[in-house]
C-alpha positions as CSV (number, residue, x, y, z in Angstrom):
1,M,0.0,0.0,0.0
2,K,1.4,3.4,-1.0
3,L,2.2,6.1,1.6
4,T,-0.5,8.4,0.2
5,A,-3.1,5.7,0.9
6,W,-2.0,5.4,4.5
7,R,-2.1,9.2,4.9
8,A,-5.6,9.4,3.3
9,A,-6.8,6.7,5.7
10,A,-5.3,8.5,8.6
11,V,-7.1,11.8,7.6
12,V,-10.4,10.0,7.3
13,L,-9.9,8.1,10.5
14,S,-9.2,11.2,12.5
15,R,-12.3,12.8,11.1
16,E,-14.4,9.8,11.9
17,L,-13.1,9.6,15.4
18,V,-14.5,13.0,16.1
19,T,-17.9,11.9,14.8
20,T,-17.6,8.7,16.9
21,I,-17.1,10.7,20.1
22,A,-20.2,12.8,19.3
23,L,-22.3,9.7,18.5
24,L,-21.2,7.9,21.7
25,V,-22.2,11.0,23.7
26,G,-25.6,11.1,22.0
27,V,-26.2,7.3,22.5
28,S,-25.3,7.5,26.2
29,L,-27.5,10.6,26.7
30,V,-30.5,9.0,25.0
31,V,-30.2,5.7,27.0
32,F,-29.6,7.6,30.2
33,A,-32.7,9.7,29.7
34,I,-34.8,6.6,28.8
35,L,-33.6,4.8,32.0
36,F,-34.3,7.9,34.1
37,L,-37.8,8.3,32.7
38,S,-38.7,4.5,32.8
39,P,-41.0,3.3,35.6
40,G,-39.3,2.0,38.7
41,D,-36.7,3.2,41.2
42,P,-33.0,2.2,41.2
43,F,-33.0,2.7,45.0
44,A,-35.7,0.0,45.3
45,A,-33.3,-2.5,43.7
46,L,-30.6,-1.6,46.2
47,L,-33.0,-1.8,49.2
48,G,-34.6,-5.1,48.3
49,G,-37.8,-3.6,46.8
50,R,-38.3,-0.8,49.3
51,T,-39.2,2.5,47.7
52,L,-37.9,5.8,49.1
53,A,-39.9,9.0,49.1
54,G,-39.8,12.5,50.3
55,A,-37.2,13.5,52.9
56,E,-35.9,10.0,53.1
57,R,-35.2,9.9,49.4
58,D,-33.5,13.4,49.5
59,A,-31.3,12.2,52.4
60,A,-30.2,9.2,50.4
61,F,-29.3,11.3,47.4
62,E,-27.3,13.6,49.6
63,A,-25.6,10.8,51.5
64,L,-24.5,9.1,48.2
65,G,-23.5,12.4,46.6
66,I,-26.0,11.9,43.7
67,P,-27.4,15.0,42.0
68,R,-31.2,15.2,42.0
69,T,-31.6,16.3,38.4
70,W,-31.2,13.8,35.5
71,Y,-28.7,16.0,33.7
72,G,-26.7,16.4,36.8
73,Q,-26.6,12.6,37.3
74,Y,-25.6,12.2,33.6
75,L,-22.8,14.7,33.9
76,A,-21.5,13.0,37.0
77,W,-21.6,9.6,35.3
78,I,-19.9,10.8,32.2
79,G,-17.2,12.5,34.3
80,K,-16.4,9.2,36.0
81,V,-16.5,7.3,32.7
82,L,-13.8,9.7,31.3
83,Q,-11.7,8.6,34.2
84,G,-12.3,4.9,33.5
85,D,-14.8,4.4,36.3
86,F,-18.1,2.9,35.2
87,G,-19.4,2.6,38.7
88,L,-20.5,-0.5,40.7
89,S,-23.0,-3.1,39.7
90,M,-26.2,-2.7,41.7
91,R,-26.6,-6.5,41.7
92,T,-23.2,-7.8,42.6
93,G,-21.5,-4.7,44.0
94,Q,-18.5,-5.4,41.8
95,P,-16.9,-2.8,39.5
96,V,-18.7,-2.7,36.2
97,A,-15.5,-2.4,34.3
98,R,-14.2,-5.7,35.7
99,E,-17.4,-7.5,34.7
100,L,-17.2,-6.1,31.2
101,L,-13.6,-7.2,30.8
102,S,-14.4,-10.7,31.8
103,S,-17.6,-11.1,29.8
104,G,-16.6,-8.8,26.9
105,G,-13.6,-11.0,25.9
106,R,-15.8,-14.0,25.6
107,T,-18.3,-12.1,23.4
108,L,-15.6,-10.7,21.3
109,F,-14.2,-14.2,20.7
110,L,-17.8,-15.3,19.8
111,T,-18.5,-12.5,17.4
112,L,-15.2,-12.4,15.6
113,G,-15.2,-16.2,15.4
114,S,-18.7,-16.2,13.9
115,L,-17.7,-13.5,11.4
116,L,-14.7,-15.6,10.3
117,V,-17.0,-18.6,9.9
118,T,-19.5,-16.6,7.8
119,L,-16.8,-15.2,5.5
120,S,-15.0,-18.6,5.2
121,V,-18.2,-20.1,3.9
122,A,-19.6,-17.1,2.0
123,I,-16.5,-16.0,0.0
124,P,-15.7,-19.3,-1.7
125,L,-19.4,-20.0,-2.4
126,A,-20.1,-16.5,-3.8
127,A,-17.0,-16.7,-6.0
128,Y,-17.9,-20.1,-7.3
129,C,-21.5,-19.1,-8.1
130,A,-20.3,-15.9,-9.8
131,V,-17.8,-17.7,-12.0
132,H,-20.2,-20.7,-12.6
133,P,-23.7,-19.1,-12.5
134,E,-25.3,-22.2,-14.0
135,S,-23.7,-24.8,-11.8
136,R,-26.1,-27.1,-10.0
137,R,-23.7,-27.6,-7.1
138,G,-23.5,-23.8,-6.6
139,Q,-27.3,-23.5,-6.7
140,A,-27.8,-26.4,-4.3
141,A,-25.2,-25.0,-1.8
142,T,-26.9,-21.6,-2.1
143,L,-30.3,-23.1,-1.4
144,A,-28.9,-24.9,1.7
145,V,-27.5,-21.6,2.9
146,Y,-30.9,-19.9,2.6
147,V,-32.6,-22.8,4.4
148,V,-30.1,-22.6,7.3
149,S,-30.4,-18.8,7.5
150,A,-34.2,-19.0,7.7
151,L,-34.2,-21.2,10.7
152,P,-34.7,-19.5,14.1
153,T,-31.4,-19.2,15.9
154,F,-32.7,-20.3,19.3
155,W,-34.4,-23.4,17.8
156,L,-31.4,-24.4,15.8
157,G,-29.2,-23.9,18.9
158,Y,-31.3,-26.3,21.0
159,I,-31.1,-28.9,18.1
160,V,-27.3,-28.5,17.9
161,I,-27.0,-28.9,21.7
162,Y,-29.2,-32.0,21.7
163,V,-27.3,-33.7,18.8
164,F,-23.7,-32.9,19.7
165,T,-23.9,-33.1,23.5
166,R,-26.8,-35.6,24.2
167,Q,-26.5,-37.9,21.3
168,F,-22.8,-37.8,20.4
169,G,-21.3,-36.6,23.7
170,M,-18.8,-34.5,21.8
171,F,-19.0,-31.3,23.9
172,P,-19.6,-30.5,27.6
173,I,-22.7,-28.9,28.9
174,L,-22.0,-25.7,30.8
175,S,-23.6,-25.0,34.2
176,G,-21.9,-21.7,34.9
177,A,-18.9,-19.4,34.6
178,G,-16.5,-22.0,36.2
179,D,-17.3,-24.6,33.5
180,A,-17.0,-21.9,30.9
181,Q,-13.4,-21.1,32.0
182,Q,-12.5,-24.8,32.0
183,H,-14.0,-25.7,28.6
184,S,-14.1,-22.3,26.9
185,W,-12.1,-23.1,23.8
186,L,-13.8,-26.4,23.3
187,Y,-17.3,-25.5,24.0
188,A,-17.1,-22.2,22.1
189,L,-16.9,-24.1,18.8
190,L,-20.6,-24.8,18.9
191,P,-21.9,-21.2,19.5
192,V,-19.3,-19.8,17.1
193,L,-20.5,-22.2,14.3
194,L,-24.1,-21.6,15.1
195,L,-23.8,-17.8,15.1
196,G,-21.7,-17.8,12.0
197,L,-24.0,-20.1,10.0
198,G,-27.4,-19.6,11.5
199,N,-27.8,-15.9,12.4
200,G,-29.5,-15.1,9.1
201,A,-26.6,-13.0,7.7
202,L,-24.9,-15.8,5.8
203,S,-27.5,-15.8,2.9
204,E,-27.3,-12.0,2.6
205,V,-23.5,-12.1,2.6
206,V,-23.5,-14.7,-0.2
207,R,-26.0,-12.8,-2.3
208,H,-24.1,-9.5,-1.9
209,L,-20.7,-10.9,-2.6
210,R,-21.9,-12.9,-5.6
211,A,-23.5,-9.8,-7.1
212,E,-20.3,-7.7,-6.5
213,I,-18.0,-10.4,-7.9
214,S,-20.2,-10.8,-11.0
215,R,-20.3,-7.1,-11.6
216,V,-16.5,-6.7,-11.2
217,L,-15.8,-9.6,-13.5
218,S,-17.8,-8.1,-16.2
219,E,-15.9,-4.8,-16.1
220,E,-13.9,-3.7,-19.1
221,Y,-10.5,-3.7,-17.3
222,I,-11.1,-7.2,-16.1
223,R,-11.9,-8.4,-19.7
224,T,-8.8,-6.6,-20.9
225,A,-6.7,-8.3,-18.2
226,R,-8.2,-11.7,-19.1
227,A,-7.4,-11.2,-22.8
228,K,-3.8,-10.3,-22.0
229,G,-3.5,-13.5,-19.9
230,A,-3.0,-11.6,-16.7
231,A,-4.1,-12.9,-13.3
232,V,-7.8,-11.8,-13.1
233,W,-8.2,-12.0,-9.3
234,R,-5.0,-9.9,-8.8
235,H,-6.8,-7.0,-10.5
236,A,-10.3,-7.7,-9.1
237,Y,-9.8,-8.6,-5.5
238,K,-9.8,-5.0,-4.1
239,E,-13.2,-4.1,-5.7
240,A,-14.7,-7.5,-5.7
241,L,-13.7,-8.8,-2.2
242,L,-11.8,-6.3,0.0
243,L,-14.4,-3.4,-0.2
244,P,-17.5,-5.6,0.0
245,V,-16.1,-7.6,2.9
246,A,-15.3,-4.5,4.8
247,E,-18.8,-3.2,4.1
248,I,-20.3,-6.5,5.2
249,I,-18.4,-6.4,8.5
250,A,-19.6,-2.9,9.2
251,S,-23.2,-3.5,8.3
252,K,-23.6,-6.9,10.0
253,M,-21.8,-6.1,13.3
254,P,-25.1,-5.0,15.0
255,F,-26.9,-8.1,13.9
256,V,-24.1,-10.3,15.1
257,L,-24.1,-8.7,18.5
258,G,-27.9,-9.1,18.7
259,G,-27.6,-12.7,17.7
260,A,-24.9,-13.2,20.3
261,I,-27.4,-12.4,23.1
262,I,-29.6,-15.2,21.9
263,V,-26.8,-17.7,21.4
264,E,-25.3,-16.9,24.8
265,Q,-28.6,-17.5,26.5
266,V,-29.1,-20.8,24.6
267,F,-25.6,-22.1,25.3
268,N,-25.3,-20.6,28.8
269,W,-22.3,-18.8,27.6
270,P,-21.2,-16.1,30.2
271,G,-20.6,-13.3,27.8
272,L,-21.7,-9.7,27.3
273,G,-25.2,-10.8,26.1
274,R,-26.0,-12.6,29.3
275,V,-24.7,-9.7,31.4
276,A,-26.9,-7.3,29.5
277,W,-29.9,-9.6,29.8
278,Q,-29.4,-10.0,33.5
279,A,-28.9,-6.3,34.0
280,A,-32.1,-5.5,32.2
281,Q,-34.0,-7.9,34.4
282,D,-32.5,-6.5,37.6
283,R,-32.6,-2.9,36.5
284,D,-28.9,-2.7,37.0
285,Y,-28.5,0.8,35.6
286,P,-24.6,1.1,35.7
287,V,-24.2,-2.2,33.8
288,I,-26.9,-1.3,31.3
289,M,-25.2,2.0,30.5
290,A,-21.7,0.4,30.2
291,V,-22.9,-2.4,28.0
292,T,-24.8,0.0,25.7
293,L,-21.7,2.2,25.4
294,L,-19.4,-0.8,24.7
295,A,-21.8,-2.1,22.1
296,A,-21.9,1.3,20.4
297,V,-18.1,1.4,20.4
298,I,-17.9,-2.1,18.7
299,V,-20.5,-1.2,16.1
300,R,-18.7,2.1,15.4
301,L,-15.3,0.4,15.1
302,G,-16.8,-1.8,12.3
303,S,-17.9,1.4,10.4
304,L,-14.4,2.9,11.0
305,L,-12.8,-0.2,9.5
306,Q,-15.0,-0.1,6.4
307,R,-14.3,3.6,5.9
308,S,-10.6,3.2,6.4
309,V,-10.4,0.3,3.9
310,Y,-12.4,2.2,1.4
311,V,-10.1,5.2,1.6
312,A,-7.0,3.1,1.6
313,V,-8.1,1.5,-1.7
314,N,-9.3,4.8,-3.2
315,P,-7.3,7.7,-1.6
316,R,-9.3,10.3,-3.5
317,A,-12.3,9.4,-1.3
318,S,-10.6,11.2,1.6
319,A,-11.8,14.5,0.1
320,E,-15.4,13.4,0.2
């Protein structure tokens, strides 16, 4: 890659980072306002269901150093976040950052592994179908992909668990975080494969890549390269694979994170999805805010990756 390409990517990246900061502030502000206006009382969760009112509530606010207005509470929270302090979990009393580090790593492994599985299946299949559009093997494989993608993730997950753990005894059944640490690399194969093949994105990725590869292969410069006997894929890989794959990662990251919540519930996988689910049930506001912010960061990183790759391939796009 030329130096100008790296410079163009750095310019766009710095510009996008400023936009990212503004988006994260907006997301956190909206979620904080929704939680503040939602029914219920966070103090009730701390006091075992007991609701404070009047002078007793004001005294509790003053004792804990919590501002009474919602914007005051938000500014106090965002100030601590900038210092790396996400507060304490209302359910466990543990630092939220510690819980996110332990569960976020497992979810990151799950999501990145599932994306790798999706692309490992989609890229060869899309390329084969684009080069051989009339092939019955390609059509049959595409049909199988569409059928698997149409199946509900939770139903397919229970079928996979029953077949591979009950019938074949190939994988252990987790009962908690301790088992997850002991069998994490082995047991993670099932949810990674399920999320990569059965989250509904595989069929869309195959269709999108097949259309892009077919379009690029029909371009004039590709026909010229083929006529000269040059390597076609050497000329076509940037436009036919690199850019579409980066776009797919950016667009499918939210869906993969949403599917991870379901998969983690089905497989009892102690990741970020289970933490978010439990926090929503317990009205654990600090954890909900931290998980939302972390999810927004992950989604935005996918967009930054797509934009950086696009500008690196086409430096003139940095002026757009």
